C-alpha positions as CSV (number, residue, x, y, z in Angstrom):
1,M,15.5,9.3,7.3
2,V,11.8,8.3,7.6
3,F,12.1,6.9,11.1
4,P,11.4,10.8,12.1
5,L,8.0,10.6,9.8
6,F,7.3,7.4,11.6
7,A,7.4,8.4,15.2
8,A,5.5,11.1,14.4
9,I,2.5,9.3,12.7
10,H,3.0,7.0,15.4
11,L,2.5,9.6,17.9
12,L,-0.5,11.4,16.6
13,L,-2.0,8.2,16.4
14,A,-1.5,7.8,20.2
15,I,-3.7,11.2,20.5
16,V,-6.6,10.3,18.3
17,S,-6.4,7.4,19.6
18,L,-7.6,8.8,23.6
19,A,-11.0,10.3,21.3
20,V,-12.8,7.5,22.9
21,L,-11.1,7.5,26.5
22,S,-14.9,8.9,27.8
23,V,-16.4,5.8,25.5
24,E,-13.9,2.9,25.6
25,P,-11.3,4.2,28.1
26,I,-9.7,1.1,28.6
27,A,-10.1,0.3,24.8
28,A,-8.6,3.6,24.2
29,I,-6.1,4.2,27.1
30,S,-4.4,0.8,26.3
31,L,-4.4,1.5,22.1
32,A,-2.6,4.7,23.2
33,T,0.2,3.3,25.3
34,V,1.0,0.7,22.5
35,E,0.8,3.7,20.1
36,F,3.0,5.5,21.9
37,I,5.5,2.6,22.5
38,T,6.0,2.6,19.0
39,F,6.7,5.9,18.6
40,F,9.1,6.3,21.2
41,D,10.4,3.2,19.1
42,N,10.9,4.9,15.5
43,A,12.5,8.4,17.9
44,I,15.0,6.3,19.5
45,V,16.4,5.2,16.2
46,A,15.6,8.3,14.3
47,I,18.8,10.3,17.1
48,G,21.0,7.6,17.7
49,N,23.1,9.0,14.6
50,R,22.5,12.4,17.3
51,L,23.7,10.6,21.2
52,G,25.8,8.6,18.9
53,V,27.5,4.8,20.8
54,S,27.1,6.0,24.2
55,P,25.6,4.4,27.9
56,R,22.4,6.9,27.4
57,L,21.3,5.4,24.0
58,Y,22.1,1.8,25.3
59,R,20.1,2.8,28.4
60,L,17.6,4.2,25.5
61,N,17.2,1.0,23.5
62,R,17.0,-1.4,26.7
63,L,13.9,1.0,27.4
64,R,12.8,0.3,24.2
65,F,13.5,-3.9,24.5
66,F,11.2,-3.5,27.6
67,L,8.6,-1.4,26.9
68,H,8.4,-3.8,23.7
69,A,8.5,-6.8,25.6
70,V,5.6,-5.9,29.1
71,L,3.7,-3.8,27.1
72,I,2.9,-4.5,23.6
73,S,0.1,-7.4,25.0
74,W,-2.0,-4.1,25.8
75,L,-2.8,-4.2,22.5
76,I,-5.1,-7.2,23.7
77,P,-8.0,-5.2,25.4
78,A,-8.0,-3.0,22.1
79,Y,-9.2,-5.1,20.5
80,A,-12.0,-6.6,22.6
81,G,-12.9,-2.8,22.7
82,I,-13.5,-3.1,19.7
83,G,-15.6,-6.3,19.6
84,H,-17.3,-4.8,23.0
85,A,-18.2,-1.2,20.9
86,L,-19.6,-2.9,18.1
87,G,-21.4,-4.6,20.2
88,I,-21.0,-8.4,20.5
89,A,-22.7,-9.8,23.5
90,A,-19.8,-12.3,24.3
91,F,-17.4,-9.1,24.7
92,D,-19.8,-7.5,27.2
93,T,-19.6,-10.8,29.8
94,R,-17.6,-10.7,32.7
95,I,-15.7,-14.1,31.7
96,F,-15.1,-12.9,28.3
97,Q,-13.3,-9.4,30.4
98,A,-11.7,-11.8,32.6
99,L,-10.2,-13.8,30.6
100,I,-9.0,-10.4,28.5
101,I,-7.1,-9.9,31.8
102,L,-6.0,-13.1,31.6
103,L,-4.3,-13.4,28.8
104,T,-2.6,-9.4,29.1
105,A,-1.0,-10.7,32.0
106,G,0.3,-13.5,31.1
107,V,1.2,-12.5,28.1
108,S,3.2,-9.5,29.5
109,A,4.6,-11.8,32.0
110,F,6.2,-13.8,29.3
111,G,6.8,-11.1,27.5
112,Y,9.2,-10.0,30.9
113,F,10.9,-13.2,31.9
114,F,11.1,-15.2,29.2
115,G,12.3,-12.4,26.2
116,Y,13.7,-8.4,28.6
117,R,15.5,-10.7,31.1
118,R,17.0,-13.3,28.7
119,L,17.9,-10.6,27.1
120,Q,22.1,-10.8,28.1
121,R,24.0,-8.8,25.7
122,I,22.8,-5.2,22.7
123,M,25.1,-3.7,20.8
124,P,25.0,-1.1,18.7
125,V,24.8,-1.5,15.1
126,N,24.1,0.1,11.7
127,Y,20.7,0.0,11.0
128,Y,20.7,1.9,7.4
129,G,22.4,4.3,7.9
130,C,21.2,4.7,11.8
131,L,22.7,3.9,14.4
132,R,20.7,1.9,17.1
133,Y,21.3,-1.0,19.7
134,A,20.3,-4.6,18.6
135,Q,21.2,-8.4,19.4
136,T,23.5,-9.3,16.5
137,V,25.1,-7.9,14.8
138,S,25.9,-8.9,10.9
139,P,29.0,-8.2,8.7
140,A,26.5,-5.3,7.1
141,S,26.0,-3.9,10.1
142,R,28.7,-4.1,11.8
143,R,29.9,-0.2,12.9
144,D,33.7,0.8,12.4
145,D,34.2,3.2,15.3
146,Y,32.5,0.4,17.8
147,D,35.2,-2.1,19.4
148,Y,33.5,-5.2,19.2
149,S,34.2,-8.4,22.2
150,A,33.4,-11.6,20.5
151,A,30.5,-12.2,22.8
152,E,28.6,-9.5,21.3
153,L,30.0,-11.0,17.5
154,E,28.9,-13.7,18.3
155,N,26.0,-13.4,20.9
156,K,22.5,-15.2,19.6
157,G,19.0,-12.9,19.3
158,F,15.4,-14.9,19.9
159,P,12.8,-13.3,18.2
160,P,10.3,-11.0,19.9
161,F,7.5,-13.8,21.6
162,A,5.3,-11.3,23.7
163,S,4.8,-9.6,20.3
164,I,4.3,-12.7,18.1
165,L,1.7,-14.2,20.9
166,T,0.2,-11.0,21.0
167,V,-0.5,-10.6,16.8
168,L,-2.1,-14.0,17.3
169,I,-4.1,-13.4,20.1
170,G,-5.7,-10.6,17.4
171,L,-5.5,-12.4,14.8
172,V,-8.7,-14.7,16.6
173,L,-10.2,-11.8,18.3
174,S,-9.9,-10.0,15.1
175,V,-11.6,-12.8,13.4
176,W,-14.2,-13.3,15.9
177,I,-15.1,-9.6,15.7
178,G,-15.5,-10.3,11.9
179,L,-17.7,-13.4,11.9
180,A,-20.3,-11.4,14.5
181,T,-20.6,-8.1,12.5
182,G,-19.3,-8.7,9.0
183,F,-16.4,-5.8,10.1
184,W,-12.9,-7.5,8.5
185,I,-10.1,-4.4,9.4
186,P,-8.7,-5.6,12.2
187,A,-8.4,-8.5,10.9
188,I,-6.9,-7.8,7.3
189,V,-4.8,-5.5,9.5
190,T,-3.4,-7.8,11.2
191,G,-3.0,-10.3,8.9
192,L,-1.5,-7.9,7.3
193,M,1.3,-7.1,10.2
194,M,1.7,-11.4,10.6
195,L,4.4,-10.6,7.4
196,A,6.3,-8.3,9.4
197,G,9.3,-10.1,10.3
198,R,9.2,-12.5,6.8
199,F,11.0,-9.3,4.4
200,P,14.5,-9.7,4.0
201,P,17.1,-7.8,6.0
202,T,17.5,-5.1,3.8
203,A,16.9,-1.7,3.7
204,F,13.7,-1.8,1.2
205,G,12.6,-4.9,4.5
206,A,13.0,-2.3,7.2
207,L,10.9,0.0,5.6
208,A,8.2,-2.3,4.4
209,T,7.9,-3.2,8.1
210,S,8.1,-0.2,9.3
211,G,5.4,0.9,6.8
212,L,3.4,-2.5,7.5
213,E,3.2,-1.2,11.7
214,V,1.9,2.0,10.3
215,I,-1.1,0.6,8.2
216,F,-1.6,-2.2,11.3
217,S,-2.1,0.9,14.1
218,A,-3.7,3.3,11.7
219,G,-5.8,0.3,11.3
220,L,-7.2,-0.4,14.5
221,V,-7.1,3.3,15.6
222,F,-9.8,3.6,12.6
223,S,-11.0,0.7,13.9
224,L,-12.0,1.8,17.4
225,L,-13.5,5.0,16.4
226,R,-15.6,3.5,13.6
227,A,-17.1,1.0,16.4
228,V,-17.9,4.0,18.9
229,G,-19.5,5.5,16.0
230,L,-16.9,8.4,15.5
């Protein structure tokens, strides 16, 4: 079971990103927050079998969906902090900083109202040997210890729009960083992250997606540390 390992890696990355707190406080806090959310996500999957199908696990999974929908946009200030630390003049202007605030708040609001608020129901599923709650259930993920209603079996999920918007904005900012400074690691790991949702719904696909999340996160943390000279 690899989810405890993934959880530990993201928790470590959250702590490491705080090393630049005194230099780029907004970027450090933003990136650490997103890394902690990713730690929480993997930790909930890791302890799912131990908690079993229960109201407690249901609430933890609802919280997992809420945090992703509302706070994933905090990656945007992290990208801005990398560019600012690298000395890009435009990233130090009030207009740019105001734009970053508006984009972050806008994606957060979009994620809440068009993501989390639209989340009608989630149900327990078998996630490659682990128990978690998801929007849809398939014959392969259906659990024998849970009595699914007709509505649950027919429920259709929707993509993580806030995450998609955040990564697209991050890609634009990271390409800007690359063109302005020649530092392309943020753009490379962001481009790789865009592949995460394209893997087949298999055990390999789930493992590859989680692996790309680690590469993406480590790349951004490294980039922030490198940008400030650490």
